[in-house]
N, C-alpha and C positions, 0 to 999 in steps of 0.2 A: 282917210283911206276910202276911196270910192270903188265900187265894183265895176267890172267890165260888163257892158250890156250884151244881150243876145245878138243885137245888130252888129256890135263890134266884133264879136266872135265870128259872125257869119262873113264879114268882109275880110277877115283874116289878118289881124295884127300879129306881129311876131310873138311867139310864145316861148316859154322857158325851155331851154335844152338842158336837161339834167345829165350829170356825168353818169356813165355806166357804173362807176364805182367811186366811192368817196376817196379823196386824195389828201395827203398830208401837206402842210403849207410849204415844205421844202422839196416837194416833188417838182418835176420839170415844168408841168403845165396843168392848169385847171381850166378846161374849156377856153383855150387861149384866144380863140377868135370871137370877140364880143359881137360881131355882126350877125352871128347865128342865133342869138337869143336876147331876150329882154331881161330875164332873170338868170343868175347862175348861183343857186344856193349850193354851198359846199360845206363839207364837214371833215375834220381831220380823221385819218385812218389810224386805228389803234394797232399799229404794226411795230411799235417799239422805237419810233423816232424819238430823239432825246427830248424835244420840246413837248411833244404830245404825251409821252409816257409819264411825265412828271406832273401832268395837269388833268383836270376833270375833262370828261368827254363833252364835246359839243354836239348839240342836236339841231336839226333843221327846223326852223319855224317859217313856214311858207305862206305868205298871203296869196292864197289860190283864188284870185278874184277874176279868173277867166271863165267865161260861160261854157258849160260842158256840152258844146255842139260845134261842129265844124273844126277849125284849127284848135279851138279851146278844148274839145274832146281829146284831141291828140296830145295836148299838154297834160290833161288829166291822166291819160294813159302812161305818159312818161313819168309823171309823179308816182303813180302806183307801182311802176317797175322799180323806181328808185327806193320806194318805201319798203320793198322786200329785202333791200340790202343795207339800209341805214335807218336810224330812228328819226321819225318825222312827225311834225304836227302841221296840219294844213288848216288855215283859217278860211272858212267859206262865207261868202257874202253875196247872196242872190240879188238883194235889193236894198243896200245899205242896212242890212238886217235880214230877217227871214222872209220879209214880204207879208202880204195880207192873205196869201193862200199858198198851198203846196205847189211846187213847180215840178212837172213830170221829169224834166231832164236831170234836175238835182236828185229827185227821188230815185232815179236810175243809177246815177254815178256814185252816190254816197255809200250804199251797201257794198259795192265793189271796192271802193277805197278802203273801207273798214276791213273787208276780207283780205286785202293785200297788206295789212299791217299798219295802215295809216291811222293816226288819231286825228279825228276831224272835229274842229271847234267852230261854233257859231259866232258870227260877228254881231256885236251890239254896241251902238254908240251911247255913251253916257252924257255927251254934250257938254263936257267940262263942268258938270254939276248943274247944268241948266235944265236938264230933262227931269220930269217928275218921276218919283219912284214907281208909281203904278204903270207909267209908260214903259219903263225899262223891264218891269216884271212881265208885262204883256208880251214883249218880244222874246223874253226867255221862255215863257210858256209856249209861244208859237213855235219856237225852234224845236222844243221837245215833242210837240204835237205833230208838226209837219215832217221833221227829220229825226226820228228816234235813234239814228246811227251816231249822232254826235256824242262826244264824251266830255265836252267842256265848252268854255266860252271865252271869247276874246273881247274884253270890254275896252273899247277905244275911247280916247279923249278923256282920260282921267286928269283931274286937276293935280298940280304938283304941290299946292299948299295943303297944310294939315287940316284945314276946315272941312274937307270933303271925306275924311276918313270914315266917319260913321255911315255916311251914304254908301261908300264902297263896301263896308262890312255888311250892310243890309242886303246889297245886291249879291254878294258872295253867299250869304246865308240862304237866300231864296234860290239861287242857282243850285245849291246842294240839296235843297228840298226837292227840286225837280229831277235832279240826276244825282244819285248817291255817289259820293266821293268825286264829284265833278272837278276837273282841273280848271283853274281860273287863271287867266292871263289878263293883266291890266296894262294899258298903254298910255302913260303920260307923254311918252316920246322924249323924255329928258329925266334927269335925276329929280326925284321927288322927295318930299319930307320923309324922314326915317320912320315916322309913326305908321306909315302904310305897311312897312315891313314888320315892325314890332307888333302891330295888331293882326298881322297875317291875313290881310284883306284879299290877298291873291297868292297863288302858288308861284307865279312868275310875274315880274314887272319889266316891261320894256323901257329901258333907261336911255335909249338912243334911237331916233328915227329921223335921219337927216342925210343930206348929200355931202356934208363937210363936217370936220371937227372930231371924227371918231378917234383919231390919233391923239387928240388932246383930252379926251374923256378921262377923268380921274375921280372915281367915286371916293368920297370921304372915308377916312380910316375906319369909322364906326360901322361901315357897311361890310367890312371884312368878316364880321361875325356870322354873316349869312352865307349859306351854301351857294356856290356858283349857279346851281340850278334855279335860283330865285331871280336871275337876271337874264334879260334878252336884249338884242340889238338888231336894228334893221337899217344898216347903211345902204345908200343907193348912189347912183351915178359913179360906180366904181368901174372904171372903163377898161382895164386890162388885167391880165393874169397876174402880173407882178403886184399890182395894187391889191388884188384880191388875196394873194398869199400874205401880204402885209396885214390886211384886215383880220384874217384868220389868226395869225400869230398874235396880233394885238388883243383880239378877243380872249384868247386863252390867258394871256398875261393879265388882262383886266378882270379875269374870273367871270366871264360871261358864259352862261350855259346853253343859251339858245341863240341861233344866228341865222340870218338870211342876208345875202348880198345880191343887189340888183345892179345890172349894168345898163338899165334904161337911160337913154340920153336925156340931157337937159331939155325941159319943156314937155316931156312925155310923162304919162302916169306910171310911176315905178311899180305899181301894184297890179297892173292889168296886162 
């Protein structure tokens, strides 16, 4: 997941158009015109619909990788408006991480995002186990120093094999030293070894991040012992409202607690 640059924000790529109110999967339309946005994060309304009423609540997990200036600032403003109406976590990524110094535009937008009820998480790549622990710790420390408004971390590129569990646990422990009770989200982007869940190396694990195959995702039976809030999914290239409603319904059935849906077309960055 790569961030959008300041230059991209200035030239004005399409930005996410958030719904004014969350809608349930069987409502008539969910931002039905995909030409108006690159991301359409949606969450079911707790209004007593049969499907939703019997299942856990979905929360939005938004890769907010658009720079907070120009059109990107407008996207942030729409996110903040939506955050006042629904539960939302926004992943912030100034420079494939916090960068080497504080950015004035992010320093301006993040307090406002927090004050509007948004939980803001700092992006850190773990490099599929190839990055050294001191490197990862340095980025965690920089996040806390530069942007004290964050309340957790999104650790990208987690290995799926069990051999990286101890590394992941050490990262989690350091994150919680820097921020008390920090929420930790890990992203292998696919089903990973159950030991990551059993060891509790993260609060949430993203088990899907792809443009195809979400309907075929079937977590093994042993994962049903874990609360749906432990699972996230980031499907993209979901091009119309009908497909989006199907994804939302599928996510609930599959016991996914955090969801973002992007309609970014093939060949574009679904996170920018």
